[in-house]
C-alpha positions as MATLAB code, in Angstrom:
seq = 'MLRGEDEDASELKIGEDFLKAKCLMNSEVAILLEHRYDQMKQMSGDSTPLPQVFEKSLQYVKCFSRFTNQGSVKQVRDRYQLAEFELAVIGNLCPETVEEAKAIVPSLKTKGRGHDDEAVERLLNDLLMIKKFE';
ca = [
      54.552  194.919   81.776;
      55.475  196.689   84.972;
      53.837  195.652   88.293;
      52.036  198.467   90.188;
      54.640  198.862   92.786;
      57.303  199.239   90.094;
      55.492  202.079   88.151;
      56.433  205.618   88.778;
      55.359  208.401   86.385;
      57.952  210.759   87.852;
      60.628  208.528   86.314;
      58.607  207.582   83.279;
      57.939  204.120   84.462;
      54.384  203.972   83.359;
      53.968  200.626   81.758;
      54.246  199.563   78.080;
      50.523  200.225   77.385;
      51.072  204.013   78.237;
      54.405  204.330   76.585;
      52.861  203.205   73.358;
      49.652  205.243   73.705;
      49.057  208.388   71.743;
      48.029  211.089   74.189;
      46.125  214.035   72.803;
      45.806  217.611   74.097;
      42.372  218.971   74.523;
      43.031  221.260   71.504;
      43.632  218.240   69.382;
      40.480  216.583   70.543;
      38.503  219.745   69.834;
      39.718  219.880   66.267;
      38.950  216.129   65.637;
      35.471  216.589   67.277;
      34.713  219.748   65.345;
      35.632  217.922   62.095;
      33.395  214.986   63.023;
      30.696  217.448   64.037;
      30.700  218.997   60.489;
      30.666  215.546   58.912;
      27.717  214.350   61.070;
      25.710  217.653   60.298;
      26.262  217.233   56.499;
      25.248  213.568   56.572;
      22.172  214.024   58.697;
      21.005  217.565   57.784;
      20.604  220.178   60.283;
      17.297  218.747   61.597;
      18.692  215.587   63.388;
      19.966  216.370   66.894;
      23.439  215.136   67.738;
      24.007  212.738   70.615;
      24.130  214.898   73.849;
      27.438  213.144   75.061;
      29.018  214.269   71.673;
      27.858  217.908   72.099;
      28.953  217.974   75.843;
      32.341  216.522   74.946;
      32.807  219.108   72.193;
      31.891  221.894   74.665;
      34.321  220.648   77.245;
      37.307  220.293   75.019;
      36.595  223.734   73.379;
      36.322  225.255   76.732;
      39.687  223.860   78.090;
      41.671  224.042   74.869;
      44.758  226.160   75.123;
      45.348  226.361   71.341;
      42.592  227.046   68.718;
      44.027  226.369   65.293;
      45.653  223.360   63.871;
      48.844  225.090   62.895;
      49.556  225.946   66.642;
      48.717  222.423   67.804;
      51.186  221.057   65.187;
      53.868  223.417   66.350;
      53.369  222.285   69.970;
      53.313  218.650   68.938;
      56.360  218.727   66.729;
      58.658  221.055   68.458;
      59.401  219.274   71.795;
      61.157  216.060   72.670;
      58.673  214.946   75.457;
      56.965  211.642   76.189;
      53.266  211.578   74.926;
      51.688  212.209   78.305;
      54.150  214.995   79.324;
      53.220  216.756   76.122;
      49.543  216.364   76.704;
      49.825  217.617   80.289;
      52.019  220.560   79.443;
      49.922  221.378   76.430;
      46.665  221.186   78.265;
      47.587  223.120   81.447;
      50.192  225.479   80.066;
      52.120  226.001   83.289;
      53.529  229.508   83.815;
      56.678  228.754   85.780;
      59.418  225.946   85.751;
      58.373  225.009   89.280;
      54.692  224.603   88.207;
      55.728  222.513   85.230;
      57.881  220.219   87.273;
      55.174  219.865   90.000;
      52.633  218.702   87.368;
      55.088  216.791   85.415;
      57.609  215.282   87.873;
      59.433  213.307   85.155;
      60.781  216.743   83.855;
      63.020  216.543   86.923;
      64.676  213.324   85.846;
      68.407  213.783   85.453;
      69.901  213.053   82.099;
      66.837  213.813   80.006;
      67.921  217.273   78.911;
      65.197  219.066   80.798;
      66.995  221.333   83.127;
      65.315  224.608   84.349;
      66.578  226.500   81.370;
      65.269  224.053   78.843;
      61.794  224.080   80.643;
      61.723  227.739   80.759;
      62.377  227.907   77.045;
      59.562  225.376   76.475;
      57.133  227.449   78.547;
      58.139  230.694   76.719;
      57.610  229.000   73.341;
      54.247  227.799   74.300;
      53.300  231.293   75.472;
      54.369  232.732   72.077;
      52.609  230.071   70.061;
      49.473  230.846   72.074;
      49.951  234.673   71.758;
      50.371  234.652   67.927;
      47.718  232.061   66.870;
];
């Protein structure tokens, strides 16, 4: 485990717990919560109100989801060779420019990872096309 002063997200030095964690995009959370919402409604009938925190969470992720269907989310998840948290940030915020992407995900600047400006530009264009055609 890395000590606090050794951690640096811009170089993907984020500690083992975070490297092993599965980071979800808001779109993925929305799909999961909608599925759970349907299950809860079926089990309890339409008369039982759902917990407020559940409903607020579902509203939040639906509001801030960039992708609305499971196929689009799967395309985003499967297509790119990024660390989990990089993918979640890029997928949630959908930056429009290479500079913006590298500002919000500084580890994209790391040399030797294959994320030159051209590769990041292709990634951003792909995300835009996925979003456009969903």
